[in-house]
N, CA, C and O atoms as a Tinker XYZ file with bonds, in Angstrom:
   260  protein
     1  N    189.332000  161.137000  233.118000    73     2
     2  CA   190.024000  160.924000  231.874000    64     1     3
     3  C    189.542000  161.974000  230.879000    63     2     4     5
     4  O    188.339000  162.167000  230.702000    81     3
     5  N    190.489000  162.652000  230.231000    73     3     6
     6  CA   190.114000  163.694000  229.280000    64     5     7
     7  C    189.808000  163.079000  227.921000    63     6     8     9
     8  O    190.331000  162.026000  227.558000    81     7
     9  N    188.956000  163.759000  227.193000    73     7    10
    10  CA   188.563000  163.301000  225.872000    64     9    11
    11  C    189.230000  164.189000  224.834000    63    10    12    13
    12  O    189.167000  165.414000  224.930000    81    11
    13  N    189.871000  163.577000  223.839000    73    11    14
    14  CA   190.552000  164.345000  222.807000    64    13    15
    15  C    189.537000  165.105000  221.963000    63    14    16    17
    16  O    188.501000  164.562000  221.582000    81    15
    17  N    189.842000  166.355000  221.679000    73    15    18
    18  CA   188.958000  167.156000  220.840000    64    17    19
    19  C    189.487000  167.261000  219.415000    63    18    20    21
    20  O    188.853000  167.878000  218.558000    81    19
    21  N    190.649000  166.657000  219.160000    73    19    22
    22  CA   191.210000  166.688000  217.812000    64    21    23
    23  C    190.394000  165.775000  216.909000    63    22    24    25
    24  O    190.121000  164.622000  217.242000    81    23
    25  N    190.020000  166.309000  215.778000    73    23    26
    26  CA   189.238000  165.533000  214.815000    64    25    27
    27  C    190.016000  165.431000  213.517000    63    26    28    29
    28  O    190.509000  166.436000  213.004000    81    27
    29  N    190.129000  164.234000  212.990000    73    27    30
    30  CA   190.718000  164.044000  211.676000    64    29    31
    31  C    189.557000  163.901000  210.708000    63    30    32    33
    32  O    188.720000  163.011000  210.858000    81    31
    33  N    189.508000  164.785000  209.709000    73    31    34
    34  CA   188.381000  164.807000  208.775000    64    33    35
    35  C    188.291000  163.558000  207.917000    63    34    36    37
    36  O    187.195000  163.139000  207.544000    81    35
    37  N    189.431000  162.960000  207.599000    73    35    38
    38  CA   189.448000  161.744000  206.795000    64    37    39
    39  C    189.905000  160.612000  207.714000    63    38    40    41
    40  O    191.086000  160.530000  208.049000    81    39
    41  N    188.986000  159.741000  208.122000    73    39    42
    42  CA   189.347000  158.691000  209.081000    64    41    43
    43  C    190.523000  157.827000  208.638000    63    42    44    45
    44  O    191.286000  157.350000  209.477000    81    43
    45  N    190.677000  157.620000  207.342000    73    43    46
    46  CA   191.770000  156.792000  206.839000    64    45    47
    47  C    193.127000  157.457000  207.076000    63    46    48    49
    48  O    194.159000  156.788000  207.018000    81    47
    49  N    193.136000  158.741000  207.338000    73    47    50
    50  CA   194.388000  159.471000  207.549000    64    49    51
    51  C    194.952000  159.264000  208.948000    63    50    52    53
    52  O    196.106000  159.612000  209.195000    81    51
    53  N    194.178000  158.714000  209.860000    73    51    54
    54  CA   194.625000  158.553000  211.251000    64    53    55
    55  C    195.925000  157.762000  211.342000    63    54    56    57
    56  O    196.841000  158.174000  212.054000    81    55
    57  N    196.028000  156.640000  210.641000    73    55    58
    58  CA   197.235000  155.813000  210.691000    64    57    59
    59  C    198.430000  156.575000  210.129000    63    58    60    61
    60  O    199.530000  156.500000  210.676000    81    59
    61  N    198.218000  157.305000  209.044000    73    59    62
    62  CA   199.310000  158.080000  208.440000    64    61    63
    63  C    199.776000  159.179000  209.390000    63    62    64    65
    64  O    200.977000  159.419000  209.510000    81    63
    65  N    198.846000  159.847000  210.063000    73    63    66
    66  CA   199.219000  160.908000  211.009000    64    65    67
    67  C    199.970000  160.327000  212.209000    63    66    68    69
    68  O    200.928000  160.931000  212.692000    81    67
    69  N    199.544000  159.168000  212.687000    73    67    70
    70  CA   200.250000  158.528000  213.800000    64    69    71
    71  C    201.668000  158.152000  213.397000    63    70    72    73
    72  O    202.604000  158.329000  214.177000    81    71
    73  N    201.833000  157.633000  212.183000    73    71    74
    74  CA   203.161000  157.277000  211.685000    64    73    75
    75  C    204.022000  158.534000  211.564000    63    74    76    77
    76  O    205.189000  158.532000  211.957000    81    75
    77  N    203.447000  159.597000  211.024000    73    75    78
    78  CA   204.149000  160.874000  210.869000    64    77    79
    79  C    204.601000  161.401000  212.230000    63    78    80    81
    80  O    205.725000  161.883000  212.370000    81    79
    81  N    203.722000  161.309000  213.233000    73    79    82
    82  CA   204.041000  161.780000  214.576000    64    81    83
    83  C    205.185000  160.961000  215.182000    63    82    84    85
    84  O    206.070000  161.522000  215.829000    81    83
    85  N    205.174000  159.655000  214.981000    73    83    86
    86  CA   206.236000  158.791000  215.498000    64    85    87
    87  C    207.573000  159.112000  214.834000    63    86    88    89
    88  O    208.607000  159.135000  215.500000    81    87
    89  N    207.556000  159.359000  213.519000    73    87    90
    90  CA   208.779000  159.719000  212.803000    64    89    91
    91  C    209.339000  161.039000  213.322000    63    90    92    93
    92  O    210.543000  161.164000  213.544000    81    91
    93  N    208.463000  162.020000  213.514000    73    91    94
    94  CA   208.902000  163.326000  214.019000    64    93    95
    95  C    209.482000  163.186000  215.422000    63    94    96    97
    96  O    210.497000  163.810000  215.731000    81    95
    97  N    208.864000  162.389000  216.262000    73    95    98
    98  CA   209.359000  162.176000  217.625000    64    97    99
    99  C    210.739000  161.526000  217.594000    63    98   100   101
   100  O    211.626000  161.900000  218.363000    81    99
   101  N    210.912000  160.569000  216.717000    73    99   102
   102  CA   212.197000  159.898000  216.589000    64   101   103
   103  C    213.280000  160.874000  216.144000    63   102   104   105
   104  O    214.410000  160.813000  216.630000    81   103
   105  N    212.944000  161.765000  215.232000    73   103   106
   106  CA   213.909000  162.741000  214.718000    64   105   107
   107  C    214.388000  163.716000  215.783000    63   106   108   109
   108  O    215.535000  164.161000  215.745000    81   107
   109  N    213.526000  164.050000  216.727000    73   107   110
   110  CA   213.925000  164.991000  217.781000    64   109   111
   111  C    214.316000  164.279000  219.072000    63   110   112   113
   112  O    214.596000  164.932000  220.078000    81   111
   113  N    214.339000  162.946000  219.052000    73   111   114
   114  CA   214.802000  162.176000  220.206000    64   113   115
   115  C    213.829000  162.066000  221.356000    63   114   116   117
   116  O    214.239000  161.953000  222.512000    81   115
   117  N    212.536000  162.097000  221.050000    73   115   118
   118  CA   211.513000  161.977000  222.089000    64   117   119
   119  C    210.978000  160.548000  222.098000    63   118   120   121
   120  O    210.653000  159.986000  221.052000    81   119
   121  N    210.892000  159.967000  223.299000    73   119   122
   122  CA   210.425000  158.589000  223.470000    64   121   123
   123  C    208.900000  158.562000  223.455000    63   122   124   125
   124  O    208.259000  158.560000  224.506000    81   123
   125  N    208.326000  158.541000  222.252000    73   123   126
   126  CA   206.879000  158.540000  222.090000    64   125   127
   127  C    206.386000  157.109000  221.947000    63   126   128   129
   128  O    206.971000  156.317000  221.207000    81   127
   129  N    205.330000  156.781000  222.641000    73   127   130
   130  CA   204.756000  155.437000  222.587000    64   129   131
   131  C    203.335000  155.517000  222.049000    63   130   132   133
   132  O    202.722000  156.584000  222.068000    81   131
   133  N    202.812000  154.397000  221.570000    73   131   134
   134  CA   201.415000  154.343000  221.137000    64   133   135
   135  C    200.525000  154.595000  222.348000    63   134   136   137
   136  O    200.825000  154.134000  223.449000    81   135
   137  N    199.442000  155.317000  222.147000    73   135   138
   138  CA   198.503000  155.572000  223.228000    64   137   139
   139  C    198.876000  156.791000  224.046000    63   138   140   141
   140  O    199.417000  157.762000  223.516000    81   139
   141  N    198.588000  156.742000  225.330000    73   139   142
   142  CA   198.783000  157.880000  226.230000    64   141   143
   143  C    200.261000  158.123000  226.504000    63   142   144   145
   144  O    201.006000  157.181000  226.772000    81   143
   145  N    200.684000  159.370000  226.438000    73   143   146
   146  CA   202.084000  159.736000  226.664000    64   145   147
   147  C    202.206000  160.795000  227.756000    63   146   148   149
   148  O    202.850000  161.827000  227.565000    81   147
   149  N    201.586000  160.530000  228.891000    73   147   150
   150  CA   201.579000  161.476000  229.997000    64   149   151
   151  C    202.936000  161.705000  230.622000    63   150   152   153
   152  O    203.109000  162.647000  231.396000    81   151
   153  N    203.902000  160.864000  230.301000    73   151   154
   154  CA   205.246000  161.011000  230.855000    64   153   155
   155  C    206.048000  162.117000  230.164000    63   154   156   157
   156  O    207.108000  162.506000  230.656000    81   155
   157  N    205.557000  162.626000  229.035000    73   155   158
   158  CA   206.289000  163.649000  228.291000    64   157   159
   159  C    206.178000  165.012000  228.968000    63   158   160   161
   160  O    205.145000  165.361000  229.539000    81   159
   161  N    207.262000  165.767000  228.889000    73   159   162
   162  CA   207.204000  167.141000  229.369000    64   161   163
   163  C    206.560000  167.994000  228.276000    63   162   164   165
   164  O    206.432000  167.563000  227.130000    81   163
   165  N    206.164000  169.194000  228.643000    73   163   166
   166  CA   205.594000  170.108000  227.648000    64   165   167
   167  C    206.610000  170.417000  226.561000    63   166   168   169
   168  O    206.254000  170.526000  225.388000    81   167
   169  N    207.854000  170.555000  226.940000    73   167   170
   170  CA   208.918000  170.830000  225.970000    64   169   171
   171  C    209.042000  169.681000  224.966000    63   170   172   173
   172  O    209.171000  169.923000  223.766000    81   171
   173  N    209.003000  168.437000  225.444000    73   171   174
   174  CA   209.126000  167.286000  224.548000    64   173   175
   175  C    207.933000  167.208000  223.598000    63   174   176   177
   176  O    208.103000  167.013000  222.394000    81   175
   177  N    206.734000  167.361000  224.141000    73   175   178
   178  CA   205.533000  167.304000  223.307000    64   177   179
   179  C    205.547000  168.434000  222.276000    63   178   180   181
   180  O    205.180000  168.226000  221.119000    81   179
   181  N    205.967000  169.614000  222.690000    73   179   182
   182  CA   206.048000  170.749000  221.781000    64   181   183
   183  C    207.071000  170.550000  220.692000    63   182   184   185
   184  O    206.871000  170.991000  219.561000    81   183
   185  N    208.176000  169.886000  221.019000    73   183   186
   186  CA   209.204000  169.661000  220.010000    64   185   187
   187  C    208.716000  168.693000  218.941000    63   186   188   189
   188  O    209.092000  168.816000  217.775000    81   187
   189  N    207.884000  167.735000  219.325000    73   187   190
   190  CA   207.315000  166.810000  218.343000    64   189   191
   191  C    206.373000  167.572000  217.407000    63   190   192   193
   192  O    206.463000  167.441000  216.186000    81   191
   193  N    205.484000  168.356000  217.980000    73   191   194
   194  CA   204.561000  169.155000  217.165000    64   193   195
   195  C    205.297000  170.138000  216.277000    63   194   196   197
   196  O    204.931000  170.329000  215.117000    81   195
   197  N    206.331000  170.760000  216.814000    73   195   198
   198  CA   207.121000  171.701000  216.038000    64   197   199
   199  C    207.822000  171.033000  214.868000    63   198   200   201
   200  O    207.887000  171.593000  213.774000    81   199
   201  N    208.345000  169.837000  215.097000    73   199   202
   202  CA   209.009000  169.092000  214.027000    64   201   203
   203  C    208.010000  168.704000  212.949000    63   202   204   205
   204  O    208.336000  168.731000  211.762000    81   203
   205  N    206.798000  168.344000  213.348000    73   203   206
   206  CA   205.765000  167.997000  212.371000    64   205   207
   207  C    205.437000  169.203000  211.496000    63   206   208   209
   208  O    205.341000  169.078000  210.275000    81   207
   209  N    205.266000  170.366000  212.112000    73   207   210
   210  CA   204.956000  171.584000  211.361000    64   209   211
   211  C    206.109000  171.930000  210.430000    63   210   212   213
   212  O    205.889000  172.282000  209.271000    81   211
   213  N    207.331000  171.831000  210.928000    73   211   214
   214  CA   208.509000  172.126000  210.107000    64   213   215
   215  C    208.541000  171.241000  208.868000    63   214   216   217
   216  O    208.806000  171.722000  207.766000    81   215
   217  N    208.270000  169.947000  209.043000    73   215   218
   218  CA   208.289000  169.022000  207.909000    64   217   219
   219  C    207.149000  169.310000  206.933000    63   218   220   221
   220  O    207.330000  169.189000  205.722000    81   219
   221  N    205.981000  169.688000  207.444000    73   219   222
   222  CA   204.862000  170.011000  206.559000    64   221   223
   223  C    205.169000  171.257000  205.734000    63   222   224   225
   224  O    204.847000  171.314000  204.547000    81   223
   225  N    205.787000  172.248000  206.359000    73   223   226
   226  CA   206.146000  173.472000  205.630000    64   225   227
   227  C    207.190000  173.173000  204.567000    63   226   228   229
   228  O    207.083000  173.653000  203.439000    81   227
   229  N    208.211000  172.373000  204.924000    73   227   230
   230  CA   209.236000  171.996000  203.941000    64   229   231
   231  C    208.615000  171.268000  202.760000    63   230   232   233
   232  O    208.961000  171.535000  201.609000    81   231
   233  N    207.698000  170.350000  203.043000    73   231   234
   234  CA   207.043000  169.592000  201.984000    64   233   235
   235  C    206.252000  170.518000  201.061000    63   234   236   237
   236  O    206.297000  170.379000  199.839000    81   235
   237  N    205.535000  171.453000  201.656000    73   235   238
   238  CA   204.749000  172.426000  200.863000    64   237   239
   239  C    205.667000  173.275000  199.998000    63   238   240   241
   240  O    205.408000  173.467000  198.810000    81   239
   241  N    206.744000  173.784000  200.598000    73   239   242
   242  CA   207.669000  174.621000  199.836000    64   241   243
   243  C    208.297000  173.864000  198.673000    63   242   244   245
   244  O    208.505000  174.439000  197.605000    81   243
   245  N    208.598000  172.594000  198.864000    73   243   246
   246  CA   209.168000  171.781000  197.790000    64   245   247
   247  C    208.163000  171.548000  196.669000    63   246   248   249
   248  O    208.550000  171.458000  195.504000    81   247
   249  N    206.898000  171.451000  196.998000    73   247   250
   250  CA   205.860000  171.245000  195.981000    64   249   251
   251  C    205.571000  172.522000  195.207000    63   250   252   253
   252  O    205.209000  172.463000  194.032000    81   251
   253  N    205.726000  173.676000  195.849000    73   251   254
   254  CA   205.420000  174.951000  195.218000    64   253   255
   255  C    206.515000  175.356000  194.227000    63   254   256   257
   256  O    206.234000  176.027000  193.235000    81   255
   257  N    207.739000  174.956000  194.488000    73   255   258
   258  CA   208.863000  175.335000  193.617000    64   257   259
   259  C    208.745000  174.821000  192.229000    63   258   260
   260  O    209.623000  175.069000  191.402000    81   259
């Protein structure tokens, strides 16, 4: 079993990040479940991460304007 190396600096942010990830997965049509998601293809997992980055950039750009 592999151990995750991702660290969230603010422990309270974990729930918010999980919610954000689920929302992004829903937007791109990926069947993401709580816990291990070994059934996902690399393309599906990448699309979730890409959607998260896209939303973070949009949010930043809206705040800077």
